KEZA-750919 format. One line per field, with one value per residue (C-alpha): residue number from 1; residue in three letters; x, y, z. Coordinates in nm, 2 decimals. Example, Ala and Ser with C-alpha at 12.3 -4.5 7.8 and 13.67 -1.06 7.14 Angstrom:
// KEZA-750919
num = 1	2
residuo = ALA	SER
east = 1.23	1.37
north = -0.45	-0.11
up = 0.78	0.71
// end
This chain:
// KEZA-750919
num = 1	2	3	4	5	6	7	8	9	10	11	12	13	14	15	16	17	18	19	20	21	22	23	24	25	26	27	28	29	30	31	32	33	34	35	36	37	38	39	40	41	42	43	44	45	46	47	48	49	50	51	52	53	54	55	56	57	58	59	60	61	62	63	64	65	66	67	68	69	70	71	72	73	74	75	76	77	78	79	80	81	82	83	84	85	86	87	88	89	90	91	92	93	94	95	96	97	98	99	100	101	102	103	104	105	106	107	108	109	110	111	112	113	114	115	116	117	118	119	120	121	122	123	124	125	126	127	128	129	130	131	132	133	134	135	136	137	138	139	140	141	142	143	144	145	146	147	148	149	150	151	152	153	154	155	156	157	158	159	160	161	162	163	164	165	166	167	168	169	170	171	172	173	174	175	176	177	178	179	180	181	182	183	184	185	186	187	188	189	190	191	192	193	194	195	196	197	198	199	200	201	202	203	204	205	206	207	208	209	210	211	212	213	214	215	216	217	218	219	220	221	222	223	224	225	226	227	228	229	230	231	232	233	234	235	236	237	238	239	240	241	242	243	244	245	246	247	248	249	250	251	252	253	254	255	256	257	258	259	260	261	262	263	264	265	266	267	268	269	270	271	272
residuo = UNK	UNK	UNK	UNK	UNK	UNK	UNK	UNK	UNK	UNK	UNK	UNK	UNK	UNK	UNK	UNK	UNK	UNK	UNK	UNK	UNK	UNK	UNK	UNK	UNK	UNK	UNK	UNK	UNK	UNK	UNK	UNK	UNK	UNK	UNK	UNK	UNK	UNK	UNK	UNK	UNK	UNK	UNK	UNK	UNK	UNK	UNK	UNK	UNK	UNK	UNK	UNK	UNK	UNK	UNK	UNK	UNK	UNK	UNK	UNK	UNK	UNK	UNK	UNK	UNK	UNK	UNK	UNK	UNK	UNK	UNK	UNK	UNK	UNK	UNK	UNK	UNK	UNK	UNK	UNK	UNK	UNK	UNK	UNK	UNK	UNK	UNK	UNK	UNK	UNK	UNK	UNK	UNK	UNK	UNK	UNK	UNK	UNK	UNK	UNK	UNK	UNK	UNK	UNK	UNK	UNK	UNK	UNK	UNK	UNK	UNK	UNK	UNK	UNK	UNK	UNK	UNK	UNK	UNK	UNK	UNK	UNK	UNK	UNK	UNK	UNK	UNK	UNK	UNK	UNK	UNK	UNK	UNK	UNK	UNK	UNK	UNK	UNK	UNK	UNK	UNK	UNK	UNK	UNK	UNK	UNK	UNK	UNK	UNK	UNK	UNK	UNK	UNK	UNK	UNK	UNK	UNK	UNK	UNK	UNK	UNK	UNK	UNK	UNK	UNK	UNK	UNK	UNK	UNK	UNK	UNK	UNK	UNK	UNK	UNK	UNK	UNK	UNK	UNK	UNK	UNK	UNK	UNK	UNK	UNK	UNK	UNK	UNK	UNK	UNK	UNK	UNK	UNK	UNK	UNK	UNK	UNK	UNK	UNK	UNK	UNK	UNK	UNK	UNK	UNK	UNK	UNK	UNK	UNK	UNK	UNK	UNK	UNK	UNK	UNK	UNK	UNK	UNK	UNK	UNK	UNK	UNK	UNK	UNK	UNK	UNK	UNK	UNK	UNK	UNK	UNK	UNK	UNK	UNK	UNK	UNK	UNK	UNK	UNK	UNK	UNK	UNK	UNK	UNK	UNK	UNK	UNK	UNK	UNK	UNK	UNK	UNK	UNK	UNK	UNK	UNK	UNK	UNK	UNK	UNK	UNK	UNK	UNK	UNK	UNK	UNK	UNK	UNK	UNK	UNK	UNK	UNK
east = 1.49	1.27	0.92	0.92	1.19	0.94	0.65	0.87	0.96	0.62	0.50	0.77	0.71	0.34	0.43	0.70	0.41	0.19	0.47	0.53	0.16	0.12	0.40	0.27	-0.07	0.07	0.40	0.44	0.71	0.86	0.85	1.04	0.99	1.16	1.47	1.48	1.65	1.40	1.51	1.28	1.21	1.13	0.84	0.72	0.71	0.52	0.26	0.20	0.15	-0.10	-0.29	-0.28	-0.50	-0.83	-1.17	-1.35	-1.30	-1.27	-0.93	-1.08	-0.77	-0.69	-1.06	-1.02	-0.68	-0.83	-1.16	-0.95	-0.70	-0.84	-1.14	-1.34	-1.25	-1.46	-1.28	-1.57	-1.52	-1.46	-1.14	-0.78	-0.56	-0.18	0.03	0.41	0.72	1.00	0.83	1.12	1.05	1.25	1.25	1.46	1.65	1.68	1.99	1.72	1.95	1.76	1.76	1.60	1.39	1.18	0.82	0.84	0.50	0.22	-0.13	-0.27	-0.65	-0.75	-1.12	-1.16	-1.47	-1.50	-1.75	-1.97	-1.69	-1.45	-1.24	-1.13	-1.17	-0.83	-0.65	-0.29	-0.23	0.14	0.31	0.64	0.79	0.99	1.00	1.38	1.33	1.53	1.59	1.37	1.50	1.45	1.14	1.09	0.71	0.63	0.78	0.59	0.27	0.40	0.50	0.13	-0.03	0.19	0.31	-0.01	-0.27	-0.42	-0.58	-0.45	-0.78	-0.75	-0.40	-0.34	0.01	0.07	0.37	0.47	0.72	0.83	0.68	0.53	0.83	0.95	0.72	0.80	1.08	0.92	1.18	1.00	0.68	0.70	0.62	0.94	1.04	0.96	0.59	0.53	0.64	0.43	0.25	0.12	0.05	-0.02	-0.36	-0.47	-0.38	-0.67	-0.50	-0.65	-0.58	-0.69	-0.49	-0.18	-0.28	-0.29	-0.46	-0.61	-0.49	-0.17	-0.16	0.11	0.10	0.34	0.38	0.39	0.04	-0.13	-0.02	-0.03	-0.39	-0.49	-0.36	-0.50	-0.83	-0.93	-0.77	-0.71	-1.04	-1.26	-1.22	-1.33	-0.99	-0.82	-0.57	-0.31	-0.34	-0.40	-0.11	0.13	-0.05	-0.02	0.35	0.45	0.24	0.43	0.75	0.66	0.54	0.79	1.11	1.09	0.89	0.99	0.62	0.65	0.34	0.45	0.61	0.36	0.44	0.83	0.78	0.58	0.82	1.13	0.93	0.87	1.28	1.42	1.17	1.15	1.01	1.13	1.22	1.37
north = -2.81	-3.07	-3.06	-2.93	-2.69	-2.56	-2.53	-2.34	-2.11	-2.05	-1.96	-1.70	-1.56	-1.51	-1.37	-1.10	-1.02	-0.94	-0.74	-0.54	-0.47	-0.35	-0.12	0.04	0.10	0.21	0.37	0.73	0.75	1.05	1.16	1.44	1.34	1.00	1.18	1.44	1.36	1.55	1.71	1.70	2.08	1.99	1.76	1.99	2.27	2.04	1.92	2.30	2.38	2.12	2.26	2.60	2.48	2.64	2.55	2.87	3.05	2.73	2.59	2.23	2.02	2.19	2.09	1.75	1.69	1.82	1.61	1.30	1.32	1.55	1.76	1.91	2.28	2.54	2.84	3.08	3.40	3.61	3.42	3.50	3.20	3.24	2.94	2.96	2.73	2.74	3.01	3.18	3.31	3.39	3.21	3.27	3.05	2.98	3.24	3.47	3.49	3.50	3.23	3.16	2.86	2.77	2.58	2.34	2.43	2.67	2.74	3.08	3.09	3.44	3.53	3.89	3.92	3.91	3.75	3.91	3.92	4.06	3.74	3.61	3.27	3.23	2.89	2.74	2.43	2.33	2.07	1.91	1.71	1.40	1.21	1.17	1.07	1.35	1.39	1.59	1.90	1.96	2.17	2.17	2.11	2.29	2.60	2.60	2.59	2.85	3.09	3.05	3.14	3.42	3.58	3.50	3.51	3.17	2.98	2.63	2.50	2.61	2.46	2.16	1.98	1.72	1.52	1.33	1.09	0.84	0.49	0.53	0.38	0.70	0.85	1.20	1.22	1.31	1.58	1.77	1.82	1.69	1.97	2.14	2.36	2.65	2.71	2.91	2.62	2.36	2.15	1.80	1.60	1.27	1.19	0.99	1.25	1.42	1.77	1.96	2.26	2.21	2.51	2.31	2.00	1.96	1.62	1.47	1.79	1.64	1.40	1.17	1.06	0.87	0.92	0.57	0.50	0.82	1.06	0.83	0.73	1.11	1.15	0.85	0.84	1.22	1.39	1.13	0.89	1.19	1.30	1.63	1.81	1.97	1.76	2.03	1.92	1.55	1.50	1.65	1.43	1.12	1.18	1.26	0.94	0.72	0.86	0.80	0.46	0.32	0.51	0.62	0.30	0.03	-0.05	-0.19	-0.21	-0.54	-0.72	-1.01	-1.06	-1.07	-1.33	-1.54	-1.53	-1.61	-1.89	-2.05	-2.01	-2.12	-2.34	-2.17	-1.88	-1.52	-1.35	-0.99
up = -2.41	-2.21	-2.19	-1.84	-1.94	-2.23	-1.99	-1.74	-2.01	-2.14	-1.78	-1.75	-2.08	-1.97	-1.65	-1.80	-2.03	-1.75	-1.59	-1.87	-1.94	-1.57	-1.61	-1.92	-1.75	-1.41	-1.44	-1.58	-1.82	-1.66	-1.29	-1.16	-0.79	-0.86	-1.00	-0.72	-0.37	-0.16	0.17	0.45	0.39	0.02	0.15	0.38	0.11	-0.11	0.15	0.24	-0.13	-0.14	0.16	0.03	-0.28	-0.30	-0.49	-0.55	-0.22	-0.01	0.14	0.05	0.09	0.45	0.55	0.40	0.59	0.92	0.88	0.81	1.08	1.36	1.40	1.10	1.09	0.90	0.73	0.66	0.44	0.76	0.82	0.69	0.62	0.60	0.55	0.62	0.53	0.79	1.01	1.19	1.57	1.85	2.17	2.52	2.69	3.07	3.11	2.90	2.59	2.28	2.02	1.68	1.59	1.29	1.28	0.98	0.85	1.00	0.92	1.09	1.07	1.19	1.25	1.16	1.37	1.75	1.97	2.23	2.48	2.24	2.15	1.82	1.74	1.58	1.53	1.45	1.27	1.33	1.12	1.24	0.95	1.04	0.69	0.74	1.10	1.23	1.63	1.82	1.98	2.38	2.42	2.05	2.02	2.38	2.25	1.92	2.11	2.36	2.08	1.94	2.27	2.35	2.02	1.84	2.07	2.01	2.27	2.34	2.27	1.91	1.84	1.66	1.61	1.35	1.40	1.08	1.07	0.79	0.84	1.21	1.37	1.52	1.79	1.95	2.21	2.55	2.59	2.32	2.50	2.87	3.14	3.24	3.52	3.34	3.42	3.12	2.91	3.10	2.89	2.85	2.53	2.67	2.53	2.84	3.09	3.26	3.38	3.65	3.44	3.08	2.96	2.99	2.80	2.42	2.44	2.13	1.93	1.92	1.62	1.52	1.15	0.92	0.54	0.46	0.60	0.66	0.39	0.11	0.20	0.21	-0.11	-0.27	-0.12	-0.05	-0.34	-0.63	-0.59	-0.57	-0.91	-0.86	-0.87	-1.18	-1.36	-1.29	-0.90	-0.95	-1.18	-0.91	-0.63	-0.87	-0.93	-0.56	-0.43	-0.68	-0.55	-0.20	-0.25	-0.51	-0.40	-0.06	0.08	-0.21	-0.22	-0.58	-0.77	-0.92	-0.64	-0.66	-1.00	-0.95	-0.67	-0.89	-1.18	-0.93	-0.76	-1.11	-1.21	-0.88	-0.75	-0.40	-0.23	-0.30	0.02	-0.07
// end
């Protein structure tokens, strides 16, 4: 072995040791999520289970989620919170034939007190999960919101919709929300629109997010980095975050080290 080869071999040995050291520090030896081919419904169920977490009497993660991505929302003691996974409801097609539909995730916040006008300040948080980039159905989001208004008696101004795609490359199909010929379903989601009738526009309460950029950041910064939650919660979040970043989005923690090793071995840049 020549001097150059010996030097190169020594560099590689050093880099491999660094990789192994980082793997020992950063990688959990057993992660159920990396072994589980999670469906879109599984991801929804897990997200809702996190949002169901309470510290004392407070739904701290619902409030954290809302504060980060939309409007800060208070959940006082006089409000009842119900969280539904795959909530079934009945809608009617144009020929008046009933059909079943399901809302991926739904959080209903019901106010048990009434204001001076006898009205309740009820809220609805709708989660449409598109982590697998499934296609949008015609009238899909519009029907969800209409159902909240008519069947749950919630004012449009108290309805939020979170449309969560995989990496942000998918956006909602306009057929899912554009105003239709059916006046009862008429709705605008365009954030730039200035409708004459505010009752037909959800505006900034429609929020498009991605798992790759938004959900992973929320899990890391608002839950793990806070260091205020029990290990029973953070262990699940840590494992799920690792699964998202390393398996779903192929964000390997040691990618730079792998590149450096191959550059030394091959003498050229590494382009995966």
